[in-house]
C-alpha distance (Angstrom), angle and dihedral (degrees) to the residues before:
residue distance angle dihedral
X1 . . .
X2 3.77 . .
X3 3.80 118.1 .
X4 3.81 114.5 -120.5
X5 3.80 92.2 -106.0
X6 3.79 91.2 60.9
X7 3.79 97.4 -113.2
X8 3.77 123.2 149.0
X9 3.78 115.3 -61.3
X10 3.82 110.2 -113.0
X11 3.80 94.4 -155.8
X12 3.77 108.3 91.7
X13 3.81 90.9 -95.1
X14 3.79 125.4 120.1
X15 3.78 108.0 -27.2
X16 3.80 121.8 -146.4
X17 3.77 123.6 -113.9
X18 3.80 116.5 -92.5
X19 3.78 110.7 -77.5
X20 3.82 96.1 33.5
X21 3.80 116.7 125.8
X22 3.80 109.9 -81.5
X23 3.77 126.0 -131.7
X24 3.78 112.8 -114.7
X25 3.78 129.5 -144.5
X26 3.78 139.0 169.7
X27 3.77 137.4 -136.5
X28 3.77 102.0 -139.1
X29 3.79 122.1 -121.4
X30 3.82 122.1 -131.3
X31 3.83 93.7 42.0
X32 3.81 91.5 76.7
X33 3.77 122.3 24.2
X34 3.77 110.8 -171.6
X35 3.80 112.0 163.8
X36 3.81 86.9 -126.0
X37 3.79 91.9 74.9
X38 3.81 114.7 -2.4
X39 3.80 117.2 116.1
X40 3.84 118.6 -132.9
X41 3.81 93.5 -112.8
X42 3.82 91.7 61.0
X43 3.81 92.7 71.5
X44 3.81 91.0 74.4
X45 3.82 95.9 35.9
X46 3.78 126.5 105.7
X47 3.82 147.6 161.4
X48 3.82 97.4 -35.7
X49 3.79 90.3 53.6
X50 3.80 91.6 51.3
X51 3.79 90.7 50.1
X52 3.80 93.1 49.3
X53 3.80 92.1 49.4
X54 3.80 93.6 46.3
X55 3.80 91.5 51.2
X56 3.81 91.2 46.2
X57 3.80 91.2 51.8
X58 3.79 92.5 49.5
X59 3.80 91.5 48.2
X60 3.81 90.1 49.9
X61 3.81 93.1 55.3
X62 3.79 98.9 -104.8
X63 3.80 113.0 164.4
X64 3.79 98.1 -142.7
X65 3.79 149.2 3.0
X66 3.80 116.8 -137.4
X67 3.79 133.5 -158.8
X68 3.83 131.6 -173.1
X69 3.80 133.5 -126.6
X70 3.79 132.2 -134.7
X71 3.78 122.5 141.2
X72 3.80 96.7 -161.6
X73 3.79 134.3 -10.1
X74 3.81 118.1 -139.3
X75 3.76 119.2 -125.0
X76 3.82 92.3 -112.8
X77 3.83 91.3 60.9
X78 3.81 99.1 35.5
X79 3.84 95.4 92.2
X80 3.81 90.2 61.0
X81 3.80 103.4 27.7
X82 3.78 100.1 33.7
X83 3.79 119.7 -147.3
X84 3.83 98.5 -103.5
X85 3.80 104.5 107.4
X86 3.79 114.0 142.8
X87 3.80 116.7 -147.9
X88 3.82 106.6 -98.2
X89 3.81 98.6 -141.0
X90 3.80 94.7 47.8
X91 3.80 92.0 44.3
X92 3.80 95.7 47.1
X93 3.81 91.0 46.8
X94 3.81 89.7 51.6
X95 3.80 90.6 51.2
X96 3.80 93.4 42.8
X97 3.79 90.0 63.1
X98 3.81 90.6 55.9
X99 3.83 97.0 46.7
X100 3.78 136.5 52.1
X101 3.81 111.5 -164.8
X102 3.78 113.4 18.4
X103 3.79 116.8 101.0
X104 3.80 124.1 -118.6
X105 3.81 118.0 -129.6
X106 3.79 130.1 -174.0
X107 3.80 102.8 -147.2
X108 2.87 90.3 -151.5
X109 3.80 130.7 -14.9
X110 3.80 112.0 -167.2
X111 3.78 90.7 -140.2
X112 3.80 94.2 173.5
X113 3.80 89.5 72.3
X114 3.80 91.2 68.0
X115 3.78 137.4 44.5
X116 3.84 110.5 -97.4
X117 3.81 94.9 -122.6
X118 3.82 97.9 63.4
X119 3.80 88.9 38.4
X120 3.79 89.9 53.2
X121 3.79 91.3 46.6
X122 3.80 91.1 55.1
X123 3.78 97.9 44.5
X124 3.82 95.0 39.9
X125 3.80 88.5 54.0
X126 3.81 90.4 48.6
X127 3.80 91.4 50.8
X128 3.80 91.2 46.5
X129 3.81 94.2 49.2
X130 3.81 93.9 44.6
X131 3.79 95.3 49.6
X132 3.80 96.3 -110.3
X133 3.79 102.6 -44.8
X134 3.81 101.2 130.3
X135 3.79 124.3 121.0
X136 3.80 109.2 -176.3
X137 3.79 109.0 -145.6
X138 3.80 112.5 -171.2
X139 3.80 135.5 -172.4
X140 3.78 141.0 174.8
X141 3.82 98.0 -116.6
X142 3.78 128.9 -132.9
X143 3.82 109.1 -141.4
X144 3.80 110.0 99.3
X145 3.80 95.2 -165.2
X146 3.81 92.4 58.3
X147 3.78 90.7 57.2
X148 3.79 94.0 44.3
X149 3.81 92.7 49.9
X150 3.81 91.0 51.9
X151 3.78 95.2 43.7
X152 3.81 97.6 -111.1
X153 3.80 122.7 135.7
X154 3.81 105.9 -111.9
X155 3.79 92.5 -164.1
X156 3.81 90.8 57.6
X157 3.80 96.2 44.3
X158 3.81 92.9 118.2
X159 3.79 92.9 55.1
X160 3.81 89.7 43.1
X161 3.80 90.6 53.8
X162 3.81 92.3 47.5
X163 3.77 92.0 56.9
X164 3.79 93.5 38.1
X165 3.81 89.2 59.1
X166 3.80 91.0 52.2
X167 3.80 91.8 46.8
X168 3.80 92.0 48.0
X169 3.80 91.2 48.8
X170 3.79 86.9 59.7
X171 3.79 96.6 40.4
X172 3.83 93.0 47.7
X173 3.78 94.4 44.1
X174 3.79 127.2 100.4
X175 3.83 96.8 -87.1
X176 3.78 117.9 103.5
X177 3.81 88.9 -152.3
X178 3.82 104.6 41.4
X179 3.80 121.7 -162.5
X180 3.79 128.1 -145.2
X181 3.79 127.7 158.1
X182 3.78 113.4 -178.4
X183 3.78 142.7 138.9
X184 3.81 94.4 -92.2
X185 3.79 105.3 22.9
X186 3.78 129.3 37.9
X187 3.77 125.9 176.7
X188 3.79 139.2 149.2
X189 3.79 135.1 150.8
X190 3.80 94.0 31.3
X191 3.79 114.6 122.5
X192 3.78 124.9 -146.7
X193 3.76 125.6 -171.4
X194 2.95 144.2 -151.6
X195 3.77 93.8 52.7
X196 3.82 119.6 -149.4
X197 3.78 114.9 -85.3
X198 3.80 89.3 -128.4
X199 3.79 119.1 74.8
X200 3.81 88.3 -141.2
X201 3.79 119.1 22.4
X202 3.83 106.0 -147.0
X203 3.79 114.1 -119.5
X204 3.80 116.8 -154.4
X205 3.80 115.5 -167.7
X206 3.79 118.5 -143.9
X207 3.78 130.3 -150.4
X208 3.78 140.8 71.0
X209 3.79 103.4 -134.8
X210 3.78 118.5 111.2
X211 3.80 90.5 -103.7
X212 3.83 92.8 48.4
X213 3.80 93.2 50.2
X214 3.78 90.5 49.2
X215 3.81 90.3 48.7
X216 3.80 91.0 50.6
X217 3.78 91.5 49.0
X218 3.79 96.1 48.9
X219 3.80 103.0 31.9
X220 3.79 108.3 21.0
X221 3.77 139.8 86.9
X222 3.79 87.7 -155.9
X223 3.79 143.1 11.9
X224 3.80 125.2 -129.1
X225 3.82 109.6 -166.8
X226 3.76 119.1 -150.8
X227 3.77 112.3 -137.0
X228 3.79 99.5 -32.2
X229 3.82 109.6 160.4
X230 3.78 117.7 -137.0
X231 3.79 94.9 -97.7
X232 3.82 91.8 58.2
X233 3.78 97.2 49.2
X234 3.83 100.9 77.1
X235 3.81 92.8 57.3
X236 3.81 91.3 45.8
X237 3.80 91.6 49.5
X238 3.80 91.6 47.9
X239 3.80 89.4 53.1
X240 3.80 92.0 49.5
X241 3.79 90.7 52.9
X242 3.79 93.4 45.4
X243 3.79 93.8 49.9
X244 3.78 92.6 49.1
X245 3.78 92.5 47.2
X246 3.81 91.6 49.6
X247 3.81 89.6 50.3
X248 3.80 92.2 47.9
X249 3.81 93.6 -119.6
X250 3.79 108.4 157.4
X251 3.81 99.0 174.5
X252 3.84 110.4 107.5
X253 3.78 118.2 -108.0
X254 3.81 120.7 -140.1
X255 3.81 106.0 -133.4
X256 3.79 116.7 -155.4
X257 3.78 137.2 -166.8
X258 3.78 135.5 -169.3
X259 3.78 109.4 -134.2
X260 3.76 127.7 -144.4
X261 3.83 114.3 -87.5
X262 3.81 109.4 -75.9
X263 3.77 138.5 -147.6
X264 3.80 118.9 -177.1
X265 3.81 108.8 -141.8
X266 3.77 131.8 5.0
X267 3.82 110.1 -42.7
X268 3.79 119.2 -135.7
X269 3.79 91.0 -156.0
X270 3.78 137.4 50.7
X271 3.79 107.7 -77.9
X272 3.81 97.8 171.9
X273 3.76 132.4 -96.1
X274 3.82 94.7 -93.1
X275 3.80 93.4 55.1
X276 3.78 117.6 106.5
X277 3.79 108.6 -138.7
X278 3.77 137.5 163.1
X279 3.76 142.7 78.4
X280 3.82 118.9 -14.0
X281 3.81 92.0 -109.4
X282 3.79 91.8 54.9
X283 3.78 93.9 46.5
X284 3.79 92.3 47.7
X285 3.79 91.7 49.0
X286 3.79 90.1 54.0
X287 3.81 94.7 45.2
X288 3.81 92.7 49.7
X289 3.80 86.4 75.0
X290 3.80 88.3 76.2
X291 3.81 99.7 61.6
X292 3.80 88.9 39.6
X293 3.81 88.7 64.8
X294 3.82 93.6 46.5
X295 3.82 104.0 -87.1
X296 3.81 115.4 145.9
X297 3.80 101.7 -173.9
X298 3.79 132.6 24.7
X299 3.78 126.5 -156.5
X300 3.79 112.8 -146.4
X301 3.79 133.9 -164.1
X302 3.79 124.0 -169.2
X303 3.78 129.3 -149.8
X304 3.79 111.4 -123.4
X305 3.80 143.8 162.0
X306 3.79 97.7 -151.6
X307 3.77 143.3 8.0
X308 3.81 89.2 -99.3
X309 3.79 92.2 55.1
X310 3.78 91.7 47.5
X311 3.82 92.5 49.9
X312 3.81 88.0 51.2
X313 3.82 90.9 49.7
X314 3.81 91.7 50.2
X315 3.81 91.0 49.7
X316 3.81 93.0 46.6
X317 3.79 92.0 50.3
X318 3.80 92.8 50.2
X319 3.80 94.7 45.5
X320 3.80 102.8 35.8
X321 3.81 111.0 19.5
X322 3.81 105.9 32.9
X323 3.83 95.4 57.2
X324 3.82 87.9 56.2
X325 3.81 95.4 54.3
X326 3.81 93.2 88.3
């Protein structure tokens, strides 16, 4: 899928050479409210706010909307993580009905918490109903209590994810009766329709540990880093390329990055020392460092005090910053 403005396709298809304009996407606010990044206004926000932001992002040329995944947050982590975590499939389906072009990314689905067949049923239906707009982002997870409550071995979550990806590749493929025989999951002769609209649903692998990078290189169509600062990305990208070359994998890999918090223009309030702010030219000049190091898509997050301010930031980025990323 190539966005209408011709930017890089964020789907695991042919990736542009380093330095080409990156695609840009957004993980929506409201649907997850960790104290690490949620703005105060989000606490009272709801479905109408999500719809307005999704439509604003599509209008501004964003390549994708992303939502997070946690089934349940233990009391010990609730002060930092919060307990507001919308279900990704339900949320993306809700937003799919209100949009037409923008892609729908789970960033990330902890697919090891669930058997691949019901997971495939949900995401295949989402892809079918949205006309082929799903990007399945997957990750290993980090909350022990979630795994224990659902009867999954937390200590083996990496191995569980590895096989879950293989099983989902089969279950989300073109065959009505998918086949997978593994150590953890075994199925054959069980039909699932509707099939995804896409012949190959792109799978982006999240995480920045050594194991996660290796998993992305060997099993993914894309890589979603988790908190890597700019100075760490070149070495991570070099390793991705080396691992794929050693494995003889020729299919391009869509490399992502999460930018610093952004504010387009000169803020009249305290946006934090890590936030990049200023004129569109200055922001674009800074963000061009990402494609120069081999990044194909950037995920942005804007500081804001209200839904209105965030909609304005999204529009300003699409109109004034994105055209300068080339």
